[in-house]
C-alpha positions as CSV (number, residue, x, y, z in Angstrom):
1,W,0.4,0.0,-0.1
2,G,1.0,3.5,-0.9
3,P,-0.2,7.3,-1.2
4,Q,-1.6,6.2,-4.5
5,G,-3.1,3.0,-3.7
6,Q,-2.4,-0.7,-4.5
7,Q,-0.9,-1.2,-7.6
8,E,1.7,-2.6,-9.4
9,L,4.3,0.2,-8.3
10,W,7.9,-0.1,-6.4
11,V,8.6,2.2,-4.1
12,S,11.6,3.4,-5.7
13,D,9.5,4.5,-8.5
14,M,8.4,7.2,-6.1
15,F,11.6,7.5,-4.2
16,G,14.2,6.8,-6.8
17,F,15.6,3.6,-8.3
18,A,17.2,2.3,-5.2
19,P,16.8,-1.0,-3.6
20,E,17.2,1.0,-0.2
21,A,14.8,3.0,-0.6
22,D,11.9,0.0,-0.2
23,M,13.3,-0.2,3.2
24,W,13.2,3.6,4.4
25,W,9.6,4.5,3.7
26,S,9.2,7.6,5.5
27,E,6.4,10.1,5.7
28,T,6.1,13.2,7.8
29,V,2.5,13.6,7.7
30,G,-0.1,11.1,6.7
31,P,-2.1,7.7,8.3
32,E,-0.5,5.2,10.2
33,P,1.9,3.7,9.9
34,L,4.6,6.6,8.5
35,Q,7.6,4.5,8.5
36,G,7.9,0.8,7.5
37,A,8.4,-1.4,4.4
38,A,5.7,-0.7,1.3
39,G,2.9,-3.4,1.6
40,V,3.3,-3.6,5.2
41,G,0.3,-2.7,7.3
42,A,-3.5,-2.2,6.2
43,N,-4.1,0.2,3.1
44,T,-4.9,3.2,5.0
45,W,-3.5,5.4,2.4
46,S,-6.7,3.9,-0.4
47,K,-9.4,5.8,2.3
48,G,-10.4,8.9,0.5
49,V,-7.4,9.4,-1.6
50,I,-7.1,7.3,-5.0
51,A,-9.6,4.2,-4.4
52,Y,-8.8,2.7,-7.7
53,G,-12.2,1.2,-7.6
54,Q,-11.7,-1.1,-4.6
55,N,-14.0,0.1,-1.4
56,E,-15.3,3.4,-2.3
57,P,-19.3,3.5,-2.5
58,K,-19.2,5.7,-6.2
59,W,-17.0,3.2,-7.5
60,G,-19.2,0.4,-7.2
61,P,-19.3,-2.8,-5.3
62,R,-15.8,-3.8,-4.1
63,H,-13.5,-6.2,-6.9
64,E,-12.3,-9.7,-6.1
65,G,-8.7,-9.0,-5.2
66,I,-6.7,-11.4,-7.2
67,H,-3.1,-9.8,-6.4
68,D,-0.2,-12.3,-5.2
69,F,1.3,-9.9,-2.6
70,D,4.6,-12.2,-2.2
71,S,4.9,-14.2,-5.4
72,S,4.9,-11.0,-7.4
73,G,7.7,-9.2,-5.4
74,G,5.4,-7.4,-2.8
75,H,7.6,-8.7,0.0
76,R,10.5,-6.2,-1.7
77,R,13.4,-7.2,0.7
78,L,17.0,-7.5,0.0
79,S,17.7,-10.4,2.0
80,T,15.7,-12.8,-0.1
81,L,18.1,-12.2,-3.5
82,L,21.6,-13.5,-1.7
83,P,22.3,-17.0,-0.7
84,A,22.8,-18.2,2.8
85,V,26.7,-18.0,3.5
86,E,28.1,-19.6,6.0
87,T,31.7,-18.6,6.6
88,R,33.8,-21.3,8.7
89,A,37.4,-22.6,9.4
90,V,38.8,-25.6,7.7
91,V,40.4,-28.3,9.2
92,P,43.4,-30.0,7.3
93,V,42.8,-34.0,6.5
94,P,46.3,-36.1,7.1
95,V,47.4,-37.5,4.1
96,Q,50.2,-38.6,3.1
97,W,50.3,-38.4,-1.0
98,P,52.2,-40.4,-3.1
99,C,55.2,-39.4,-4.0
100,L,55.9,-36.6,-6.2
101,F,52.0,-36.5,-6.8
102,E,50.7,-33.0,-7.0
103,P,46.3,-33.5,-7.4
104,D,44.5,-30.8,-9.6
105,H,41.2,-32.6,-9.7
106,L,38.8,-34.3,-6.5
107,T,35.7,-35.9,-6.1
108,C,34.0,-38.1,-3.6
109,G,32.6,-41.5,-3.7
110,L,29.8,-43.2,-2.3
111,A,31.6,-45.4,0.3
112,E,33.3,-42.4,1.8
113,T,36.4,-42.7,-0.4
114,V,38.0,-39.6,-2.3
115,A,39.5,-39.8,-5.2
116,A,42.4,-37.2,-6.5
117,L,43.5,-36.8,-9.8
118,T,46.2,-35.0,-12.0
119,V,46.1,-33.7,-15.3
120,N,47.3,-36.2,-16.9
121,G,45.9,-39.0,-15.1
122,M,47.7,-40.0,-12.2
123,G,45.6,-40.1,-9.0
124,A,44.8,-41.3,-5.6
125,F,42.3,-42.7,-3.2
126,V,42.0,-41.5,0.6
127,P,39.8,-42.5,2.6
128,A,37.7,-39.6,4.1
129,T,37.0,-40.8,7.3
130,G,37.8,-44.1,10.0
131,S,41.1,-45.5,11.5
132,A,42.5,-45.4,7.6
133,A,42.2,-41.5,6.7
134,G,45.6,-40.3,5.8
135,H,46.8,-43.5,4.1
136,S,46.3,-42.7,0.2
137,A,46.7,-45.8,-2.9
138,A,48.1,-44.4,-6.1
139,F,46.8,-45.3,-9.3
140,S,47.0,-44.4,-12.9
141,L,44.1,-44.0,-15.8
142,E,45.6,-45.3,-19.6
143,G,44.4,-43.9,-22.6
144,L,43.5,-40.3,-21.9
145,V,46.1,-39.1,-24.0
146,E,44.3,-39.4,-27.0
147,L,41.4,-37.9,-25.5
148,G,42.8,-34.4,-23.7
149,M,43.4,-33.1,-20.3
150,V,41.1,-33.7,-17.4
151,R,39.1,-30.9,-16.9
152,G,36.7,-32.2,-14.6
153,L,35.5,-36.3,-13.1
154,S,32.9,-37.7,-11.4
155,W,32.0,-41.0,-9.7
156,G,29.9,-43.6,-11.7
157,A,28.9,-47.0,-11.2
158,S,32.3,-48.9,-10.4
159,K,33.9,-46.5,-12.5
160,L,35.6,-42.7,-12.7
161,L,34.1,-40.6,-15.9
162,V,36.9,-38.4,-16.7
163,V,35.8,-35.1,-19.1
164,T,38.6,-34.0,-21.0
165,T,39.9,-30.7,-22.8
166,S,38.3,-31.9,-25.7
167,G,35.2,-32.2,-24.7
168,K,35.2,-36.0,-24.7
169,I,34.1,-38.2,-22.2
170,A,36.0,-41.6,-20.8
171,S,34.4,-44.4,-18.6
172,C,37.4,-45.5,-16.3
173,P,36.5,-48.8,-15.2
174,L,37.8,-49.2,-11.6
175,V,37.9,-52.8,-9.1
176,G,37.7,-51.3,-5.6
177,S,39.6,-48.6,-4.6
178,G,42.3,-50.4,-4.4
179,A,42.9,-50.7,-8.1
180,Q,46.2,-49.5,-9.3
181,K,45.5,-49.0,-12.6
182,A,42.5,-48.6,-15.3
183,T,42.4,-48.7,-19.1
184,C,39.7,-45.6,-20.3
185,S,37.9,-45.6,-23.1
186,Q,35.8,-42.9,-24.8
187,L,32.0,-42.8,-24.0
188,P,29.7,-43.7,-27.2
189,V,28.3,-40.2,-26.6
190,P,29.3,-36.6,-28.7
191,P,32.0,-34.4,-27.4
192,L,30.4,-31.7,-24.9
193,P,30.0,-28.3,-27.0
194,S,33.0,-26.9,-28.1
195,S,32.0,-23.3,-27.3
196,F,32.5,-24.4,-23.6
197,G,36.3,-24.7,-24.8
198,A,38.5,-26.4,-21.9
199,A,36.3,-24.8,-18.8
200,P,35.4,-26.8,-15.6
201,S,32.9,-29.9,-16.0
202,T,31.7,-32.5,-15.1
203,V,29.3,-35.7,-16.2
204,I,27.0,-37.8,-14.0
205,E,24.7,-41.0,-15.5
206,V,21.1,-40.4,-14.9
207,K,20.3,-44.2,-14.7
208,T,22.9,-47.2,-15.5
209,G,22.7,-47.1,-19.2
210,A,19.7,-44.5,-19.5
211,G,21.3,-41.5,-19.9
212,W,24.1,-38.1,-19.3
213,R,24.0,-35.0,-17.6
214,A,26.6,-32.8,-17.9
215,M,27.7,-29.6,-16.0
216,A,30.0,-26.6,-17.9
217,A,30.8,-23.5,-16.8
218,T,31.2,-20.5,-19.2
219,G,32.1,-17.4,-17.1
220,S,30.2,-16.8,-13.9
221,R,27.6,-19.3,-15.6
222,V,27.3,-23.1,-14.9
223,A,25.2,-25.1,-17.9
224,L,23.0,-27.6,-17.3
225,L,23.3,-30.2,-20.2
226,E,21.3,-33.1,-21.1
227,L,21.9,-35.9,-23.7
228,H,19.0,-35.6,-26.4
229,F,18.2,-38.7,-28.7
230,G,16.4,-37.6,-32.3
231,E,15.9,-38.6,-35.2
232,E,19.7,-37.6,-36.4
233,G,21.4,-39.0,-33.5
234,S,22.4,-37.7,-30.0
235,H,23.4,-34.4,-29.7
236,W,24.0,-32.1,-26.2
237,R,21.6,-29.7,-25.0
238,E,21.1,-27.3,-22.8
239,A,18.1,-27.5,-20.2
240,G,18.7,-24.6,-17.7
241,S,21.7,-22.4,-16.0
242,V,23.0,-21.5,-12.6
243,F,24.6,-18.0,-12.0
244,L,27.4,-16.8,-9.7
245,P,28.4,-13.7,-8.7
246,E,29.6,-11.8,-11.9
247,D,33.4,-11.4,-10.4
248,A,33.3,-14.9,-9.6
249,Q,35.9,-17.7,-11.3
250,V,34.6,-20.9,-11.3
251,A,37.9,-23.3,-10.5
252,A,35.7,-26.7,-10.6
253,V,32.3,-28.5,-11.0
254,D,31.0,-31.5,-9.2
255,A,27.5,-32.7,-9.1
256,T,25.6,-35.7,-7.6
257,H,21.8,-36.7,-9.4
258,D,20.3,-34.5,-6.9
259,R,23.2,-31.8,-5.8
260,L,25.3,-29.1,-8.1
261,L,28.6,-27.8,-5.9
262,V,30.2,-24.9,-7.5
263,T,33.9,-24.1,-6.2
264,T,35.4,-21.0,-7.0
265,A,39.0,-19.4,-6.7
266,D,38.4,-17.6,-3.5
267,G,37.3,-21.2,-2.0
268,A,34.1,-20.6,-1.5
269,A,32.0,-23.6,-2.9
270,H,28.5,-23.2,-3.8
271,L,25.6,-25.0,-3.6
272,W,22.4,-26.3,-5.4
273,R,19.3,-28.7,-5.1
274,L,18.5,-30.3,-8.7
275,R,15.1,-31.7,-9.4
276,S,14.6,-35.1,-10.5
277,D,14.6,-33.9,-14.2
278,G,17.8,-32.5,-13.7
279,A,17.0,-28.6,-13.3
280,A,18.2,-26.6,-10.6
281,A,15.6,-25.9,-7.7
282,S,16.8,-22.1,-8.6
283,E,19.6,-19.9,-10.5
284,K,21.2,-18.5,-7.3
285,A,22.7,-20.9,-5.2
286,S,20.6,-22.0,-2.0
287,H,23.9,-21.9,0.4
288,V,27.7,-21.0,-0.1
289,D,30.5,-22.1,2.3
290,M,33.3,-19.6,2.7
291,P,36.4,-20.8,4.1
292,T,37.9,-18.2,6.4
293,F,41.8,-17.2,5.7
294,G,41.1,-18.5,2.1
295,S,43.6,-16.0,0.3
296,R,46.9,-18.0,1.8
297,R,45.8,-21.1,-0.1
298,T,45.0,-22.0,-4.1
299,W,41.7,-23.3,-4.2
300,Q,41.4,-26.2,-7.0
301,S,38.5,-28.5,-6.3
302,A,35.7,-29.7,-4.2
303,C,33.2,-32.3,-3.3
304,L,30.2,-33.5,-1.5
305,L,30.6,-36.4,0.9
306,P,27.7,-38.3,1.6
307,N,27.3,-37.0,4.9
308,G,26.9,-33.6,3.2
309,K,29.8,-32.1,4.4
310,I,32.6,-30.5,2.1
311,M,35.9,-31.6,1.3
312,R,38.5,-29.3,-0.9
313,L,41.3,-29.5,-2.3
314,A,44.0,-26.8,-2.2
315,S,47.7,-26.0,-2.4
316,T,49.8,-24.1,-0.5
317,W,53.7,-22.7,-0.5
318,Q,55.6,-23.8,2.6
319,R,58.8,-23.4,3.8
320,S,61.0,-26.1,4.9
321,K,63.8,-25.9,7.6
322,G,66.4,-25.7,4.7
323,G,64.7,-22.3,3.7
324,A,63.5,-23.4,0.3
325,S,59.2,-23.3,-0.4
326,T,57.7,-26.1,-1.9
327,L,54.2,-26.3,-3.2
328,S,52.3,-28.9,-0.9
329,S,48.7,-30.1,-1.6
330,E,46.4,-30.7,1.2
331,L,42.6,-32.0,1.6
332,L,40.2,-30.0,3.9
333,I,37.2,-30.5,5.9
């Protein structure tokens, strides 16, 4: 409600195009309320001012109100435009990497096992919980050279799914987390569209042998893709998008069948819920997990553990006893 009755006008139309104007509604004279946000309280302004055909006798009977106040943005609260941001301290996970191992990517398995991988296919399995935490098992993925460098990965059914810089997707079967070697082969699906370049991406299997979905970053947007089958064959079709802040730099993309996690260069993990059709429940992240002291590390990747916690991969320069600086990779939770 306002001085002109109830209408489809924002307070900023009267008091300036600033979102804050809506929260600083203030009048020196007039009926109550004199202060507060637009749309709060009874319509005291409409009596004897401009009725808009609502309740003045000369305008005829009262019209039925069909205006949906909340869904039309009538609440006008800035807080609804921003996701819930949780800033917290992250704790290093004790892990002993294989010799000369510097991982670039991370994915979490259903059995509390994390797989870390370099861009050329060298990897390590790390139990995320339990008494075995800290002991990594090295493995290697063969057959990726012909497809390209690794730009994203995910867990499939007894296999790792790898998105390469050429857009081609490889399937790398693994027999448990103790496998030392796996031979990868290209999946019989088209490469991801070249418009995404070598940007961070991931792919998930909807159901075994039933369909595929992919998520690929482009600037501050992450496109949600689905494999479409038509008369001329299969191709990737964009089914939706999610958006990050304009200045965000995407470092990694991770997904499960119902959640999407996007890690940015500042270490923030942006989380979305995915519906059964693969679309996001909202364009903006429902939750943002921000680590404290993030500027001290180079954030590379993150993934969601089955218990809902976020495992991060980062690197930092550390000074040895001799005074030399070495780049050290670490897991944080």
